[in-house]
C-alpha positions as CSV (number, residue, x, y, z in Angstrom):
1,M,39.6,-27.6,-59.1
2,K,39.4,-25.1,-61.9
3,T,40.1,-26.2,-64.9
4,Y,41.6,-24.5,-68.1
5,Q,41.9,-24.9,-71.9
6,K,45.6,-25.2,-71.4
7,G,48.7,-25.2,-69.7
8,L,52.7,-26.3,-68.3
9,Y,53.4,-28.4,-66.1
10,T,56.7,-29.5,-64.3
11,L,58.0,-31.4,-61.4
12,A,60.1,-29.3,-58.6
13,N,61.1,-29.0,-55.2
14,D,63.7,-26.8,-53.2
15,N,66.4,-28.8,-54.6
16,V,66.1,-27.7,-58.0
17,I,64.5,-23.9,-57.0
18,D,67.3,-22.0,-59.2
19,Q,66.5,-24.5,-62.6
20,L,62.8,-23.4,-61.9
21,I,63.1,-19.8,-61.5
22,A,64.9,-19.9,-64.7
23,L,62.4,-22.4,-66.2
24,L,59.3,-20.3,-65.3
25,N,61.0,-16.9,-66.5
26,S,62.2,-17.9,-69.7
27,I,58.2,-19.1,-70.1
28,E,57.4,-15.1,-69.4
29,V,59.7,-14.2,-71.6
30,N,59.9,-16.5,-74.8
31,Y,56.3,-17.7,-74.8
32,S,53.7,-16.6,-72.5
33,K,53.0,-14.0,-69.5
34,D,49.9,-15.3,-68.7
35,I,50.2,-19.4,-69.4
36,P,49.0,-21.2,-66.3
37,V,51.6,-22.8,-65.0
38,C,51.3,-26.1,-62.2
39,I,53.9,-27.3,-60.3
40,I,54.1,-31.0,-59.0
41,P,55.7,-31.2,-55.8
42,Y,58.6,-34.1,-56.1
43,D,58.5,-34.4,-52.2
44,D,57.2,-32.1,-49.5
45,N,60.9,-29.9,-49.6
46,I,58.7,-27.1,-51.1
47,D,59.0,-23.9,-49.2
48,L,60.8,-21.8,-51.2
49,V,59.1,-23.4,-54.3
50,K,56.0,-21.7,-52.5
51,K,57.7,-18.2,-51.8
52,E,58.4,-18.4,-55.8
53,I,54.9,-19.1,-56.3
54,S,53.7,-16.4,-54.4
55,K,55.1,-13.9,-56.8
56,R,53.4,-15.3,-59.8
57,K,49.9,-14.6,-60.5
58,N,49.7,-17.4,-62.9
59,V,51.6,-20.1,-61.1
60,F,50.1,-22.5,-58.8
61,L,50.8,-25.8,-57.1
62,F,49.3,-29.4,-57.5
63,E,47.1,-29.9,-54.4
64,D,45.3,-33.7,-55.7
65,K,47.3,-36.0,-53.2
66,K,44.7,-38.6,-54.3
67,S,45.9,-38.3,-57.5
68,I,49.8,-38.2,-56.1
69,R,49.0,-41.0,-53.9
70,R,47.2,-43.5,-56.7
71,W,50.3,-42.9,-59.0
72,E,52.9,-43.6,-56.3
73,E,51.2,-46.8,-55.7
74,F,50.9,-47.5,-59.4
75,A,54.6,-47.0,-59.3
76,K,55.1,-49.4,-56.1
77,T,53.3,-52.3,-57.6
78,V,55.2,-52.1,-61.0
79,W,58.5,-52.3,-59.4
80,N,57.8,-54.9,-56.4
81,L,57.8,-57.0,-60.0
82,Y,60.9,-56.3,-60.4
83,P,63.3,-59.4,-59.7
84,E,64.1,-59.7,-56.0
85,K,68.0,-59.1,-56.4
86,D,67.5,-56.5,-58.4
87,K,65.5,-54.4,-56.0
88,N,68.7,-52.2,-54.2
89,I,68.4,-50.0,-57.0
90,F,64.7,-48.5,-56.0
91,G,64.3,-45.8,-53.4
92,R,61.7,-43.1,-52.6
93,H,63.3,-41.4,-55.6
94,H,61.9,-44.0,-57.8
95,L,57.9,-43.5,-56.4
96,T,58.2,-39.5,-56.2
97,I,59.7,-39.4,-59.7
98,H,56.3,-41.1,-60.9
99,R,54.2,-38.0,-59.8
100,K,55.2,-36.8,-63.4
101,F,51.9,-38.7,-63.9
102,C,49.5,-36.7,-62.0
103,V,49.3,-34.6,-65.5
104,F,46.8,-37.0,-66.9
105,D,44.6,-35.6,-63.4
106,G,45.3,-32.0,-63.3
107,P,43.5,-28.9,-64.6
108,F,44.5,-28.4,-67.9
109,D,42.4,-30.3,-70.4
110,K,46.0,-29.8,-73.2
111,F,49.0,-29.9,-71.6
112,I,52.8,-29.5,-71.7
113,F,55.3,-31.4,-69.2
114,L,58.8,-29.8,-68.9
115,D,61.4,-30.8,-67.0
116,A,62.6,-28.1,-64.7
117,D,66.5,-27.8,-65.7
118,T,64.4,-26.6,-69.1
119,L,64.7,-23.1,-71.1
120,V,62.4,-22.3,-73.3
121,M,63.1,-20.2,-76.2
122,R,60.1,-19.9,-78.3
123,S,56.3,-20.0,-78.8
124,L,54.6,-23.6,-77.5
125,D,51.6,-23.1,-79.5
126,F,53.3,-25.4,-82.6
127,V,53.0,-28.4,-80.2
128,F,49.1,-27.4,-78.4
129,E,48.0,-27.1,-82.1
130,K,49.4,-30.8,-82.9
131,L,47.8,-32.2,-80.2
132,N,44.3,-31.3,-82.4
133,Q,45.5,-34.6,-84.1
134,N,47.3,-36.5,-81.9
135,D,47.3,-37.8,-78.2
136,F,51.2,-37.4,-77.2
137,V,53.7,-35.3,-78.9
138,F,57.2,-34.7,-78.1
139,Y,60.0,-33.3,-79.8
140,D,63.4,-35.2,-78.9
141,F,65.9,-37.8,-80.0
142,Q,65.7,-40.6,-77.9
143,Y,64.8,-42.6,-80.6
144,K,68.3,-43.0,-81.3
145,D,68.9,-44.7,-77.8
146,P,66.7,-47.4,-77.0
147,G,68.6,-48.3,-74.3
148,H,67.6,-45.8,-72.0
149,V,64.1,-46.6,-72.0
150,Y,63.7,-50.3,-72.4
151,N,65.8,-53.4,-71.6
152,I,67.5,-53.9,-75.0
153,D,68.8,-57.1,-73.7
154,S,65.2,-59.0,-73.3
155,K,64.3,-61.5,-76.0
156,K,60.5,-60.2,-75.4
157,L,61.2,-56.9,-76.2
158,L,60.9,-57.3,-80.0
159,K,57.8,-59.5,-79.8
160,I,55.7,-57.2,-77.4
161,F,56.9,-53.7,-80.1
162,N,58.2,-53.9,-83.0
163,Q,61.5,-52.5,-84.0
164,K,59.8,-49.5,-86.4
165,R,57.2,-48.9,-83.7
166,I,60.5,-48.5,-81.4
167,N,62.2,-46.7,-84.3
168,Y,59.2,-44.3,-83.9
169,E,57.5,-43.9,-81.1
170,I,59.7,-44.0,-78.0
171,F,60.5,-40.7,-76.1
172,C,62.5,-38.4,-73.4
173,V,59.9,-37.5,-70.7
174,G,61.8,-33.8,-69.8
175,F,59.7,-32.8,-72.5
176,F,56.2,-33.9,-73.9
177,G,52.3,-32.8,-74.8
178,S,49.3,-34.5,-73.9
179,K,45.6,-34.5,-72.7
180,K,44.0,-34.9,-69.8
181,E,42.4,-38.5,-68.7
182,L,44.4,-40.3,-71.3
183,L,45.5,-43.3,-69.3
184,S,41.7,-44.5,-67.4
185,E,41.2,-46.6,-64.6
186,K,40.4,-49.3,-67.0
187,Q,43.5,-49.4,-68.7
188,K,45.9,-49.1,-66.1
189,E,44.7,-52.5,-64.6
190,F,45.1,-53.9,-68.1
191,L,49.0,-52.8,-68.4
192,L,49.6,-54.1,-64.7
193,F,48.3,-57.2,-66.1
194,K,50.3,-57.3,-68.7
195,L,53.0,-56.1,-66.4
196,E,52.5,-59.3,-64.0
197,Q,52.4,-61.9,-67.0
198,G,56.0,-60.8,-67.6
199,E,56.2,-57.8,-70.0
200,N,57.7,-55.5,-66.8
201,E,61.0,-57.7,-68.2
202,I,61.4,-55.1,-70.7
203,L,61.2,-52.1,-68.3
204,Y,64.4,-49.9,-67.6
205,P,64.4,-49.6,-64.4
206,K,67.5,-46.6,-64.3
207,A,65.1,-44.5,-66.1
208,P,61.8,-45.5,-64.1
209,E,59.2,-43.2,-65.1
210,Q,60.6,-42.9,-68.4
211,S,60.3,-46.5,-69.1
212,L,56.8,-46.7,-67.7
213,L,55.5,-44.0,-69.5
214,N,56.4,-45.4,-72.8
215,Y,55.7,-48.7,-72.1
216,M,52.0,-47.7,-70.9
217,L,51.1,-45.1,-73.8
218,M,53.0,-47.7,-77.0
219,K,51.1,-50.5,-74.9
220,I,47.5,-49.0,-75.2
221,N,48.4,-47.7,-78.8
222,K,48.0,-44.0,-78.5
223,K,48.7,-41.6,-81.7
224,M,52.1,-40.4,-81.0
225,Y,54.1,-37.6,-83.4
226,N,57.7,-36.6,-82.7
227,F,58.9,-33.7,-84.1
228,A,62.2,-34.4,-84.8
229,L,60.8,-37.4,-87.0
230,N,58.9,-35.0,-89.0
231,L,59.8,-31.8,-89.5
232,S,61.7,-31.0,-92.5
233,Q,66.1,-31.7,-92.0
234,D,66.4,-27.9,-92.5
235,K,63.7,-27.0,-89.6
236,I,65.0,-29.7,-87.0
237,T,66.7,-28.9,-84.2
238,G,68.4,-30.2,-81.3
239,N,67.6,-29.2,-77.4
240,C,70.2,-31.1,-75.4
241,V,72.9,-29.3,-73.1
242,V,75.4,-31.4,-74.5
243,S,75.3,-30.0,-78.0
244,K,78.0,-27.7,-78.6
245,H,77.0,-26.1,-82.1
246,F,74.1,-23.9,-81.2
247,K,74.3,-20.2,-81.6
248,E,73.4,-17.7,-79.2
249,K,71.7,-14.2,-80.2
250,N,70.1,-11.9,-77.6
251,H,69.5,-14.9,-74.9
252,I,68.1,-17.3,-77.0
253,L,69.5,-20.1,-78.9
254,Y,70.1,-21.2,-82.7
255,D,70.6,-24.2,-84.5
256,K,71.8,-24.2,-87.9
257,G,70.3,-20.9,-88.3
258,N,66.2,-21.8,-86.3
259,R,65.6,-21.1,-83.1
260,L,65.7,-24.0,-79.8
261,T,62.2,-25.0,-78.9
262,Y,63.7,-25.4,-75.7
263,L,67.0,-25.9,-74.0
264,H,67.5,-29.4,-71.6
265,Y,70.1,-29.2,-69.0
266,I,70.0,-32.9,-68.9
267,G,72.6,-34.7,-66.8
268,L,73.8,-31.7,-64.4
269,S,73.4,-32.2,-61.1
270,S,70.9,-29.8,-58.6
271,E,74.0,-29.4,-56.7
272,L,76.6,-27.9,-59.3
273,F,73.5,-25.2,-59.8
274,K,73.7,-24.8,-55.9
275,K,78.2,-24.2,-56.1
276,V,77.7,-21.8,-59.1
277,Y,74.7,-20.1,-57.1
278,L,77.2,-19.7,-54.3
279,E,80.1,-18.1,-56.3
280,E,81.6,-21.4,-57.0
281,N,83.5,-20.6,-60.6
282,I,82.2,-23.5,-62.7
283,D,82.0,-23.5,-66.7
284,F,79.4,-25.7,-67.9
285,P,77.3,-25.7,-71.5
286,Y,75.2,-22.6,-72.4
287,R,75.8,-21.1,-68.8
288,N,75.7,-17.8,-69.4
289,I,72.3,-18.1,-70.8
290,F,71.2,-20.3,-67.8
291,L,72.6,-17.6,-65.7
292,Y,70.2,-14.9,-67.5
293,Y,67.5,-16.2,-67.3
294,R,68.2,-16.9,-63.2
295,Y,68.6,-13.3,-62.1
296,L,66.3,-11.8,-65.0
297,N,64.7,-10.1,-62.5
298,E,67.2,-9.7,-59.7
299,P,70.2,-9.0,-61.8
300,E,72.0,-8.1,-58.3
301,K,72.1,-11.6,-57.1
302,M,74.0,-12.5,-60.0
303,P,77.0,-14.3,-58.9
304,K,80.5,-12.8,-59.1
305,F,83.4,-14.7,-60.1
306,K,86.8,-15.1,-59.6
307,G,89.6,-16.8,-61.0
308,K,89.7,-19.6,-63.9
309,A,86.4,-21.2,-64.6
310,K,86.9,-24.5,-64.4
311,S,84.9,-27.2,-66.4
312,Y,82.0,-29.0,-64.6
313,N,83.5,-32.8,-65.8
314,S,86.7,-31.7,-65.4
315,P,88.8,-34.7,-64.1
316,P,89.3,-35.1,-60.3
317,S,92.4,-33.8,-58.8
318,L,95.4,-35.7,-58.0
319,T,94.5,-35.6,-54.6
320,K,91.4,-36.6,-54.8
321,R,91.9,-39.3,-56.9
322,I,94.3,-40.5,-54.1
323,L,91.9,-40.4,-51.9
324,R,89.2,-42.0,-53.7
325,K,91.9,-44.9,-54.3
326,I,92.8,-45.3,-50.4
327,S,88.5,-45.5,-49.8
328,S,87.9,-48.1,-52.1
329,L,91.0,-50.1,-50.4
330,I,89.5,-49.6,-47.4
């Protein structure tokens, strides 16, 4: 396997092909045409992904099946420790999403991982540079919402990680930078032992890979750095699509005059993007920005919308509400 000093990862399959194309185009336009990008397959549904890869000289597929199996088996072992009565929330999704951890086994000495539903807005060199002094870097505000990382009702949580660490170290797994082989097999054995001893109680199964990766890196005391907690207040930018105050200029978003590093379309389903692709006039935050990058190389395929746009989160119609009510009574 060819190795690289640095590169980017994402996790994708054909269900997110529109988001993937937009991401790759944004990387090319706003960061680098030459930075290697490795796509980890979410599952075997990747025919469209392979077709897209064939068009790009710097993009390739992660093909280490042993690494994929190891991480899925590790995740399966971890989540099988969860109480039997709660296992109905687990499915195949809860295993394949952990393929994201293959970044620690791949070809890049240093890397940045981005969720497929992300647009890059500027150079990412500053993230790579910060990895010279840190093991793991990120740029988000997840520390404001620890309830989507850990089970905050667990009495064990603050015995395992004190409040200061939770306030500073927890992160969102949609965007982060790190290094190859950060997690050794010996460390994974130690982590599994601690989880088996009851520390699995603090995990949050509805965001399985996010909770588990936070736990693993905090437990083995890796050096973490969050730009959102270290940049000066006049330089910090948001990154989430639900933030309504970003200003657009030349297909780039700005937060109080500062260029965003990335925009994450978190919470918008792949079905929504498919409907928009089929010219259903559904509006969502920063739709024009997404469409610009999605159809950058094929503008003739840009959806031609008709009529008044409906909001992506508009309440259901009266008919739908009645049918939903009836179905709940059957």
